[in-house]
ROVOGU-789170 format. One record per residue: residue in one letter; residue number from 1; x, y, z of N, C-alpha, C in turn. Coordinates in nm, 3 decimals. Each point is the difference from the previous one (the first is absolute). Last residue first. Layout:
% residues N
PT  type  seq      nc1      nc2      nc3     cac1     cac2     cac3      cc1      cc2      cc3
PT     A  NUM        X        Y        Z        X        Y        Z        X        Y        Z
...
//
This chain:
% residues 162
PT  type  seq      nc1      nc2      nc3     cac1     cac2     cac3      cc1      cc2      cc3
PT     N  162   -1.607    0.298    2.653   -0.029    0.082   -0.008    0.118    0.118    0.129
PT     M  161    0.014   -0.447   -0.127    0.063    0.055   -0.106   -0.040    0.152   -0.001
PT     W  160   -0.158   -0.292    0.381    0.121   -0.015   -0.035    0.048    0.081   -0.090
PT     A  159   -0.472   -0.030    0.000    0.059    0.059    0.077    0.132    0.015    0.038
PT     K  158   -0.152   -0.327   -0.241   -0.033    0.124   -0.111    0.047    0.096    0.124
PT     T  157   -0.011   -0.422    0.151    0.105    0.038   -0.078   -0.016    0.111   -0.068
PT     S  156   -0.314   -0.138    0.284    0.103    0.095    0.048    0.080   -0.023   -0.070
PT     A  155   -0.412   -0.058   -0.201    0.020    0.095    0.094    0.118    0.043    0.079
PT     Y  154   -0.062   -0.384   -0.178   -0.007    0.035   -0.088    0.006    0.159    0.064
PT     S  153   -0.099   -0.305    0.311    0.155   -0.047   -0.126    0.015    0.083   -0.113
PT     A  152   -0.388   -0.012    0.244    0.100    0.039    0.064    0.115    0.091   -0.046
PT     G  151   -0.503   -0.117   -0.123    0.129    0.035   -0.103    0.088    0.028    0.103
PT     G  150   -0.454   -0.126    0.096    0.051   -0.081   -0.084    0.116    0.057   -0.091
PT     P  149   -0.149    0.290    0.334    0.058   -0.181    0.058   -0.026   -0.110   -0.039
PT     S  148    0.163    0.543   -0.098   -0.071   -0.086   -0.037   -0.014   -0.092    0.076
PT     A  147    0.338    0.447   -0.015   -0.102   -0.159    0.019   -0.062   -0.005    0.009
PT     A  146    0.231    0.429   -0.145   -0.202   -0.025    0.095    0.033   -0.159   -0.016
PT     F  145    0.367    0.289   -0.267    0.003    0.022    0.108   -0.163   -0.002    0.123
PT     G  144    0.171   -0.246   -0.367    0.128    0.013    0.062   -0.043    0.160    0.131
PT     A  143   -0.254   -0.104   -0.371   -0.018   -0.158    0.044    0.071    0.038    0.219
PT     V  142    0.020    0.240   -0.475   -0.079    0.057    0.127   -0.047   -0.144    0.071
PT     S  141    0.392   -0.035   -0.270   -0.091    0.005    0.017   -0.083    0.081    0.095
PT     S  140    0.503   -0.098   -0.305   -0.017    0.007    0.104   -0.173    0.034   -0.043
PT     V  139    0.481    0.029   -0.228   -0.138   -0.019   -0.046   -0.057   -0.064    0.097
PT     N  138    0.434    0.299   -0.082   -0.030   -0.160    0.098   -0.160    0.016   -0.025
PT     I  137    0.476    0.264   -0.298   -0.184   -0.030    0.065   -0.003   -0.089    0.065
PT     V  136    0.515    0.240   -0.070   -0.120   -0.161    0.032   -0.175    0.066    0.010
PT     S  135    0.490    0.254   -0.260   -0.155    0.035    0.074   -0.014   -0.182    0.016
PT     G  134    0.477    0.363   -0.165   -0.066   -0.117   -0.017   -0.165    0.003    0.142
PT     H  133    0.527    0.237   -0.013   -0.110    0.021   -0.069   -0.052   -0.138   -0.016
PT     G  132    0.453    0.079    0.186   -0.089    0.116    0.071   -0.140    0.021   -0.121
PT     R  131    0.394   -0.309    0.045   -0.027    0.077   -0.194   -0.082    0.090    0.077
PT     P  130    0.039   -0.428    0.336    0.157    0.179   -0.031    0.002    0.091   -0.124
PT     I  129   -0.427   -0.226    0.093    0.054    0.099    0.085    0.161    0.039    0.011
PT     M  128   -0.283   -0.314   -0.270    0.024    0.120   -0.010    0.041    0.079    0.137
PT     V  127    0.055   -0.524   -0.109    0.075    0.077   -0.063   -0.044    0.175    0.009
PT     R  126   -0.121   -0.259    0.400    0.144    0.006   -0.039    0.024    0.077   -0.143
PT     L  125   -0.416   -0.059    0.092    0.046    0.104    0.110    0.142    0.040   -0.012
PT     A  124   -0.323   -0.396   -0.225    0.049    0.174   -0.043    0.073    0.081    0.027
PT     A  123   -0.032   -0.420    0.211    0.084    0.001   -0.033    0.004    0.148   -0.105
PT     R  122   -0.327   -0.034    0.321    0.191   -0.019    0.056    0.061    0.002   -0.107
PT     T  121   -0.482    0.004   -0.078    0.081    0.082    0.056    0.109    0.060    0.027
PT     L  120   -0.142   -0.460   -0.077    0.034    0.041   -0.158    0.053    0.163    0.057
PT     R  119   -0.127   -0.284    0.390    0.100   -0.018   -0.043    0.089    0.108   -0.213
PT     M  118   -0.445    0.041    0.320    0.206    0.070    0.034    0.072   -0.010   -0.041
PT     T  117   -0.409   -0.203   -0.184   -0.033    0.164    0.005    0.230    0.014    0.039
PT     A  116   -0.111   -0.506    0.048    0.053    0.068   -0.155   -0.019    0.176    0.016
PT     L  115   -0.114   -0.201    0.360    0.044   -0.026    0.000    0.052    0.007   -0.137
PT     V  114   -0.396    0.159    0.109   -0.003    0.034    0.098    0.216   -0.029   -0.067
PT     H  113   -0.413   -0.146   -0.229    0.008    0.187    0.034    0.117    0.018    0.081
PT     V  112    0.036   -0.439   -0.135   -0.032   -0.005   -0.149   -0.007    0.258    0.044
PT     R  111    0.022   -0.369    0.348    0.149    0.007   -0.075   -0.047    0.078   -0.150
PT     Y  110   -0.389   -0.084    0.289    0.068    0.068    0.058    0.182    0.030   -0.118
PT     M  109   -0.401   -0.241   -0.165    0.018    0.093    0.005    0.091    0.078    0.118
PT     R  108    0.060   -0.428   -0.031   -0.030    0.123   -0.131    0.026    0.077    0.038
PT     D  107   -0.156   -0.251    0.323    0.163    0.028    0.021    0.068    0.059   -0.133
PT     Q  106   -0.485   -0.061    0.004    0.033    0.094    0.146    0.084   -0.004   -0.029
PT     T  105   -0.133   -0.372   -0.190   -0.024    0.151   -0.122    0.042    0.048    0.107
PT     G  104    0.125   -0.368    0.173    0.018    0.008   -0.149    0.029    0.126   -0.017
PT     D  103   -0.321   -0.136    0.353    0.137    0.043    0.081    0.099    0.070   -0.144
PT     D  102   -0.573    0.072   -0.008    0.139   -0.152   -0.034    0.102    0.086    0.036
PT     A  101   -0.384    0.132    0.289    0.055    0.035   -0.104    0.096   -0.105   -0.013
PT     E  100   -0.212    0.065    0.447   -0.098   -0.095   -0.179    0.061   -0.019   -0.152
PT     W   99    0.160    0.298    0.409   -0.012   -0.112    0.052   -0.009   -0.082   -0.106
PT     F   98   -0.095    0.450   -0.106    0.154   -0.001    0.058    0.018   -0.167    0.003
PT     R   97   -0.430    0.096   -0.233    0.056    0.025    0.159    0.130   -0.025    0.004
PT     G   96   -0.159    0.089   -0.570   -0.047   -0.088    0.097    0.020    0.045    0.218
PT     R   95    0.182    0.052   -0.533   -0.080    0.070    0.078   -0.052   -0.055    0.057
PT     S   94    0.411    0.199   -0.343   -0.040   -0.129    0.084   -0.115    0.044    0.130
PT     G   93    0.287    0.270   -0.475   -0.048   -0.016    0.132   -0.016   -0.155    0.080
PT     F   92    0.395    0.227   -0.330   -0.143   -0.087   -0.023   -0.061    0.059    0.075
PT     G   91    0.451    0.181   -0.260   -0.073   -0.013    0.117   -0.123   -0.060    0.000
PT     A   90    0.413    0.336   -0.258   -0.014   -0.114    0.046   -0.049    0.000    0.081
PT     N   89    0.214    0.353   -0.083   -0.181   -0.029   -0.078   -0.029   -0.135    0.060
PT     N   88    0.449    0.339    0.006   -0.052   -0.133    0.080   -0.152    0.040    0.058
PT     V   87    0.363    0.255   -0.377   -0.113   -0.032    0.069   -0.102   -0.116    0.044
PT     V   86    0.515    0.332   -0.159   -0.080   -0.114    0.073   -0.135    0.002    0.076
PT     L   85    0.391    0.326   -0.314   -0.134    0.020    0.029   -0.047   -0.172    0.057
PT     D   84    0.416    0.157   -0.216   -0.037    0.146    0.028   -0.164   -0.058    0.083
PT     L   83    0.487   -0.197   -0.260   -0.130   -0.053    0.065   -0.075    0.195    0.087
PT     G   82    0.420   -0.142   -0.284   -0.114    0.083   -0.028   -0.112   -0.046    0.062
PT     P   81    0.274   -0.354   -0.084    0.071    0.149   -0.025   -0.160    0.039    0.009
PT     T   80    0.066   -0.476    0.313   -0.099    0.093   -0.176    0.062    0.124   -0.029
PT     A   79    0.116   -0.350    0.310    0.085   -0.027   -0.061   -0.044    0.068   -0.152
PT     A   78   -0.211   -0.108    0.434    0.105    0.120    0.021    0.099    0.035   -0.105
PT     I   77   -0.444   -0.204   -0.016    0.053    0.105   -0.023    0.151    0.076    0.059
PT     K   76   -0.150   -0.464   -0.063   -0.019    0.094   -0.139   -0.032    0.125    0.000
PT     A   75    0.069   -0.299    0.394    0.174   -0.029   -0.125   -0.088    0.088   -0.129
PT     E   74   -0.328   -0.057    0.315    0.055    0.149    0.073    0.181   -0.006   -0.067
PT     V   73   -0.365   -0.286   -0.166   -0.049    0.179   -0.061    0.136    0.012    0.102
PT     L   72    0.018   -0.482    0.037    0.080    0.081   -0.176   -0.067    0.147    0.014
PT     A   71   -0.034   -0.202    0.412    0.126    0.006    0.036   -0.021    0.072   -0.212
PT     V   70   -0.410   -0.121    0.130    0.018    0.115    0.095    0.154    0.037    0.001
PT     G   69   -0.189   -0.380   -0.188   -0.052    0.096   -0.044    0.090    0.084    0.107
PT     A   68    0.100   -0.360    0.177    0.069    0.010   -0.164   -0.077    0.153   -0.048
PT     E   67   -0.117   -0.178    0.445    0.106    0.102   -0.004    0.040    0.021   -0.151
PT     E   66   -0.535   -0.018    0.058    0.090   -0.048   -0.046    0.145    0.009    0.021
PT     S   65   -0.430    0.263   -0.073   -0.006   -0.107    0.199    0.145   -0.078    0.006
PT     L   64   -0.105    0.281   -0.402    0.096    0.050    0.108   -0.043   -0.040    0.134
PT     D   63    0.053   -0.181   -0.487   -0.042   -0.036    0.101    0.031    0.105    0.080
PT     A   62    0.113    0.116   -0.537    0.041   -0.048    0.125   -0.141    0.006    0.158
PT     A   61    0.166    0.098   -0.608   -0.087   -0.142    0.092    0.034   -0.016    0.129
PT     L   60    0.068    0.421   -0.378    0.103   -0.060    0.105   -0.115   -0.066    0.106
PT     A   59    0.061    0.262   -0.464   -0.121   -0.044    0.078    0.131   -0.105    0.092
PT     E   58    0.037    0.478   -0.281    0.110   -0.091    0.013   -0.154   -0.054    0.112
PT     A   57    0.109    0.380   -0.377   -0.106   -0.068    0.100    0.028   -0.114    0.020
PT     H   56    0.130    0.556   -0.228    0.004   -0.168   -0.002   -0.027   -0.066    0.101
PT     V   55   -0.196    0.407   -0.326    0.073   -0.025    0.165    0.059   -0.132    0.008
PT     G   54   -0.315    0.282   -0.348    0.127   -0.075   -0.028    0.108   -0.018    0.088
PT     H   53   -0.519    0.029   -0.027    0.091    0.112    0.070    0.168   -0.016    0.016
PT     A   52   -0.326   -0.310   -0.158   -0.134    0.093    0.037    0.085    0.117   -0.034
PT     S   51    0.196   -0.415    0.002   -0.033    0.048   -0.151   -0.120    0.190    0.026
PT     A   50    0.209   -0.258    0.421    0.110    0.037   -0.108   -0.102    0.086   -0.107
PT     T   49   -0.261   -0.200    0.314    0.001    0.137    0.025    0.149    0.095   -0.067
PT     E   48   -0.240   -0.452   -0.098   -0.111    0.074   -0.007    0.134    0.185   -0.031
PT     T   47    0.172   -0.452    0.124    0.046    0.038   -0.174   -0.080    0.164    0.029
PT     A   46   -0.012   -0.218    0.432    0.202    0.045   -0.003   -0.049    0.059   -0.229
PT     L   45   -0.378   -0.218    0.189    0.019    0.134    0.082    0.127    0.070   -0.083
PT     L   44   -0.061   -0.441   -0.039   -0.155    0.097   -0.080    0.063    0.112   -0.003
PT     E   43    0.204   -0.243    0.258    0.083    0.013   -0.096   -0.019    0.055   -0.108
PT     L   42   -0.147   -0.150    0.460    0.067    0.135   -0.028    0.008    0.043   -0.111
PT     R   41   -0.306   -0.350    0.088   -0.049    0.145   -0.030    0.086    0.107   -0.005
PT     D   40    0.170   -0.461    0.013   -0.054    0.008   -0.127   -0.081    0.176   -0.015
PT     R   39    0.234   -0.190    0.374    0.097    0.036   -0.095   -0.075    0.037   -0.103
PT     R   38   -0.125    0.012    0.572   -0.020   -0.090   -0.199    0.042    0.111   -0.088
PT     R   37    0.081    0.054    0.455    0.029   -0.087   -0.048   -0.045   -0.029   -0.094
PT     A   36    0.237    0.447    0.034   -0.113   -0.054    0.071    0.030   -0.171    0.033
PT     A   35    0.272    0.513   -0.221   -0.027   -0.128    0.079   -0.124   -0.045    0.085
PT     L   34    0.287    0.351   -0.395   -0.106    0.002    0.046   -0.025   -0.132    0.074
PT     V   33    0.324    0.406   -0.179   -0.036   -0.165    0.063   -0.095   -0.027    0.012
PT     L   32    0.033    0.478   -0.300   -0.040   -0.120    0.098    0.072   -0.134   -0.003
PT     D   31    0.131    0.564   -0.149    0.025   -0.134   -0.020   -0.061   -0.093    0.054
PT     Y   30   -0.164    0.478   -0.076    0.045   -0.098    0.094   -0.012   -0.121   -0.090
PT     G   29   -0.237    0.447   -0.128    0.164   -0.044   -0.075    0.073   -0.111    0.106
PT     R   28   -0.494    0.171    0.023    0.130    0.058    0.037    0.096    0.017    0.010
PT     A   27   -0.317   -0.337   -0.119   -0.031    0.138   -0.085    0.070    0.134    0.002
PT     A   26    0.062   -0.435    0.278    0.034   -0.008   -0.127   -0.055    0.115   -0.070
PT     L   25   -0.191   -0.040    0.409    0.180    0.052    0.012    0.055    0.046   -0.174
PT     A   24   -0.462   -0.177    0.089    0.057    0.129    0.028    0.152    0.071   -0.022
PT     R   23   -0.105   -0.451   -0.020   -0.065    0.125   -0.132   -0.006    0.102    0.014
PT     A   22    0.114   -0.285    0.356    0.094   -0.039   -0.095   -0.035    0.070   -0.134
PT     F   21   -0.276    0.018    0.414    0.110    0.091   -0.025    0.126   -0.016   -0.111
PT     A   20   -0.400   -0.257    0.020   -0.056    0.159   -0.011    0.170    0.060    0.028
PT     A   19    0.007   -0.518    0.065   -0.030    0.099   -0.152    0.015    0.133   -0.025
PT     G   18   -0.047   -0.120    0.499    0.153   -0.045   -0.107    0.029    0.075   -0.129
PT     L   17   -0.468   -0.065    0.240    0.055    0.116    0.040    0.149    0.040   -0.069
PT     G   16   -0.262   -0.376   -0.196   -0.009    0.114    0.100    0.038    0.127   -0.005
PT     S   15    0.255   -0.431   -0.202   -0.104    0.015   -0.017   -0.099    0.136    0.100
PT     S   14    0.476   -0.236   -0.032   -0.040   -0.071   -0.124   -0.191    0.042   -0.004
PT     A   13    0.379    0.148    0.281   -0.041    0.055   -0.138   -0.052    0.002   -0.091
PT     G   12    0.210   -0.042    0.453   -0.117   -0.077    0.000   -0.054    0.077   -0.120
PT     T   11    0.433    0.246    0.173   -0.034   -0.192    0.023   -0.170    0.010   -0.051
PT     I   10    0.417    0.329   -0.218   -0.165   -0.011    0.052   -0.029   -0.127    0.077
PT     V    9    0.400    0.305   -0.177    0.030   -0.059    0.018   -0.185   -0.055    0.092
PT     A    8    0.246    0.375   -0.317   -0.128   -0.010    0.103    0.077   -0.108    0.005
PT     V    7    0.348    0.344   -0.242   -0.081   -0.134   -0.017   -0.089    0.001    0.146
PT     P    6    0.184    0.426   -0.369    0.042   -0.057    0.097   -0.079   -0.164    0.021
PT     R    5    0.301    0.133   -0.410   -0.120    0.029    0.059   -0.063    0.002    0.146
PT     A    4    0.440   -0.107   -0.220   -0.048    0.144   -0.059   -0.096    0.108    0.082
PT     A    3    0.275   -0.527    0.029   -0.053    0.152    0.139   -0.049    0.082   -0.032
PT     A    2   -0.116   -0.483   -0.321    0.068    0.157    0.002   -0.031    0.068    0.137
PT     M    1    0.001   -0.579    0.031   -0.086    0.139   -0.051    0.119    0.136   -0.010
//
């Protein structure tokens, strides 16, 4: 990726707000690194944004609930010339009372919302602070300000992000 244009790394880019960030940033001339689990959707978005705006867009399939996925995106952040923005958007919710909700789903949610956000932010800051330039956006939720009985884990992870 050429360093001539600013580069944005966007997690959770395969749909929703992540895809919206990708389209908006491409329209502003950012090259993109699009990270999410669904490679097929990432590749479609990469092709769409590249052809519509003349930017470089790379699809990076990574599951941020797994160590290998987080490490892959960390390494990409560290090795990206022109890194200007990291958008920590990956996330999902789980419903149900804390003690009744599926343990595996809760574990994955904490890994994505808290641990991946922390590690990718630290990776970005290691690049940005020495240059004195760059930004990180953590996409959270109003749930981070008001927990509900059926969303205690979701609300607490989003409160951590805030």
